[in-house]
Residue frames as a rotation matrix with the C-alpha (Angstrom) as fourth column:
MET 1
-0.806 -0.579 0.123 0.12
-0.431 0.717 0.549 -16.54
-0.405 0.389 -0.827 32.96
THR 2
-0.104 0.783 -0.614 -2.09
-0.956 0.092 0.279 -18.24
0.275 0.616 0.738 30.41
ARG 3
0.675 0.463 0.574 -3.69
-0.599 0.799 0.060 -21.66
-0.430 -0.384 0.817 30.80
VAL 4
0.894 -0.370 -0.254 -1.34
0.023 0.602 -0.798 -23.10
0.448 0.708 0.546 28.16
GLU 5
0.003 -0.944 0.331 1.73
-0.504 -0.287 -0.814 -21.77
0.863 -0.164 -0.477 29.99
MET 6
0.062 0.090 0.994 0.53
-0.984 0.173 0.045 -23.21
-0.168 -0.981 0.100 33.31
ILE 7
0.927 0.321 0.192 -0.07
-0.280 0.936 -0.214 -26.61
-0.248 0.145 0.958 31.73
GLN 8
0.608 -0.767 -0.204 3.38
-0.055 0.216 -0.975 -26.55
0.792 0.604 0.089 30.13
GLN 9
-0.174 -0.671 0.720 5.01
-0.820 -0.307 -0.484 -25.69
0.546 -0.675 -0.497 33.47
ILE 10
0.363 0.398 0.843 3.11
-0.826 0.557 0.093 -28.48
-0.432 -0.729 0.530 35.23
LEU 11
0.997 0.066 -0.047 4.00
-0.081 0.852 -0.517 -31.05
0.006 0.519 0.855 32.56
ASN 12
0.329 -0.944 -0.012 7.68
-0.084 -0.017 -0.996 -30.09
0.941 0.328 -0.085 32.86
SER 13
0.255 -0.176 0.951 7.66
-0.927 -0.324 0.189 -30.45
0.275 -0.929 -0.246 36.64
PRO 14
-0.819 -0.572 -0.042 9.12
-0.514 0.765 -0.388 -33.29
0.255 -0.296 -0.920 38.70
PHE 15
-0.338 0.796 0.502 5.53
-0.533 0.278 -0.799 -34.03
-0.776 -0.538 0.330 39.83
ALA 16
0.592 0.586 -0.552 4.54
-0.769 0.207 -0.605 -34.91
-0.240 0.783 0.573 36.27
GLU 17
-0.148 -0.736 -0.661 7.66
-0.768 0.506 -0.393 -36.99
0.624 0.449 -0.640 35.78
ALA 18
-0.869 -0.218 0.444 7.00
-0.481 0.580 -0.657 -38.91
-0.114 -0.785 -0.609 39.00
HIS 19
-0.268 0.874 0.406 3.29
-0.250 0.343 -0.905 -39.53
-0.930 -0.344 0.127 38.36
GLY 20
-0.436 0.057 0.898 3.39
0.772 0.536 0.341 -39.87
-0.462 0.842 -0.278 34.60
ILE 21
-0.921 -0.001 -0.389 2.83
-0.149 -0.923 0.355 -37.08
-0.360 0.385 0.850 32.12
GLU 22
-0.698 0.704 -0.130 -0.17
0.041 0.221 0.974 -38.78
0.715 0.675 -0.183 30.52
MET 23
-0.182 0.636 -0.750 -1.89
0.947 0.319 0.040 -39.19
0.265 -0.703 -0.660 33.90
VAL 24
-0.534 -0.073 -0.842 -1.29
0.479 -0.847 -0.230 -35.53
-0.697 -0.527 0.487 34.72
LYS 25
-0.967 0.216 -0.137 -2.66
-0.233 -0.523 0.820 -34.49
0.105 0.824 0.556 31.31
GLU 26
-0.420 0.852 -0.314 -5.80
0.477 0.502 0.722 -36.55
0.772 0.153 -0.617 31.98
MET 27
-0.228 0.299 -0.927 -6.22
0.943 -0.170 -0.286 -34.94
-0.243 -0.939 -0.243 35.41
ILE 28
-0.800 -0.129 -0.585 -5.92
0.065 -0.990 0.128 -31.46
-0.596 0.064 0.801 33.92
ASN 29
-0.866 0.479 -0.142 -8.39
-0.221 -0.113 0.969 -32.24
0.448 0.871 0.204 31.13
ARG 30
-0.362 0.743 -0.563 -10.87
0.712 0.610 0.348 -33.86
0.602 -0.275 -0.750 33.54
HIS 31
0.020 0.310 -0.951 -10.96
0.907 -0.406 -0.114 -30.90
-0.422 -0.859 -0.289 35.93
GLY 32
0.787 0.426 0.446 -11.63
0.581 -0.754 -0.306 -27.21
0.206 0.500 -0.841 35.41
ASP 33
0.244 -0.696 0.676 -9.53
0.134 -0.666 -0.734 -24.10
0.961 0.269 -0.069 35.58
ASP 34
0.654 0.017 0.757 -9.80
-0.697 -0.377 0.610 -23.85
0.296 -0.926 -0.235 39.38
PHE 35
0.904 -0.341 0.258 -8.06
0.190 0.862 0.471 -27.22
-0.383 -0.377 0.844 39.70
LEU 36
0.494 -0.741 0.455 -5.38
0.707 0.037 -0.707 -26.17
0.506 0.671 0.542 37.21
LYS 37
0.327 -0.343 0.881 -4.67
-0.316 -0.918 -0.240 -22.95
0.891 -0.199 -0.409 39.10
ALA 38
0.798 0.009 0.603 -4.56
-0.596 0.156 0.787 -24.77
-0.087 -0.988 0.130 42.45
MET 39
0.824 -0.524 0.218 -2.19
0.529 0.848 0.038 -27.41
-0.204 0.084 0.975 41.07
TYR 40
0.342 -0.704 0.622 0.07
0.478 -0.440 -0.760 -24.76
0.809 0.557 0.186 39.56
GLN 41
0.450 -0.128 0.884 0.10
-0.614 -0.763 0.202 -22.75
0.648 -0.634 -0.422 42.80
SER 42
0.930 -0.081 0.358 0.87
-0.231 0.629 0.742 -25.87
-0.285 -0.773 0.567 44.83
LEU 43
0.624 -0.735 0.266 3.81
0.775 0.536 -0.334 -26.78
0.103 0.414 0.904 42.61
SER 44
0.271 -0.503 0.821 5.08
0.112 -0.830 -0.546 -23.19
0.956 0.240 -0.168 42.71
ASP 45
0.686 0.047 0.726 4.85
-0.673 -0.340 0.657 -23.15
0.277 -0.939 -0.201 46.51
GLN 46
0.915 -0.351 0.199 6.76
0.230 0.859 0.458 -26.44
-0.332 -0.373 0.866 46.74
GLU 47
0.403 -0.795 0.454 9.52
0.740 -0.010 -0.673 -25.18
0.539 0.607 0.584 44.47
GLU 48
0.331 -0.228 0.916 9.80
-0.317 -0.941 -0.120 -21.99
0.889 -0.251 -0.384 46.50
ALA 49
0.871 0.031 0.490 9.99
-0.485 0.213 0.848 -23.93
-0.078 -0.977 0.200 49.76
LEU 50
0.771 -0.615 0.167 12.76
0.622 0.783 0.013 -26.12
-0.139 0.094 0.986 48.35
MET 51
0.325 -0.655 0.682 14.74
0.424 -0.543 -0.724 -23.10
0.845 0.525 0.101 47.22
PHE 52
0.177 -0.199 0.964 14.71
-0.610 -0.791 -0.051 -21.58
0.772 -0.579 -0.261 50.69
SER 53
0.949 0.168 0.266 15.30
-0.314 0.558 0.768 -24.73
-0.020 -0.813 0.583 52.72
């Protein structure tokens, strides 16, 4: 998955809606790719956990 696709997925997530899309955009821009990947993985893990609970 490309960086752009990860960002799009994150911005469309409930996390971004709850914390504000602009704030999440600023966080992504302020930090590097490692942060982006960790955030994406965390959101993916949370979605997976919700699906199986």
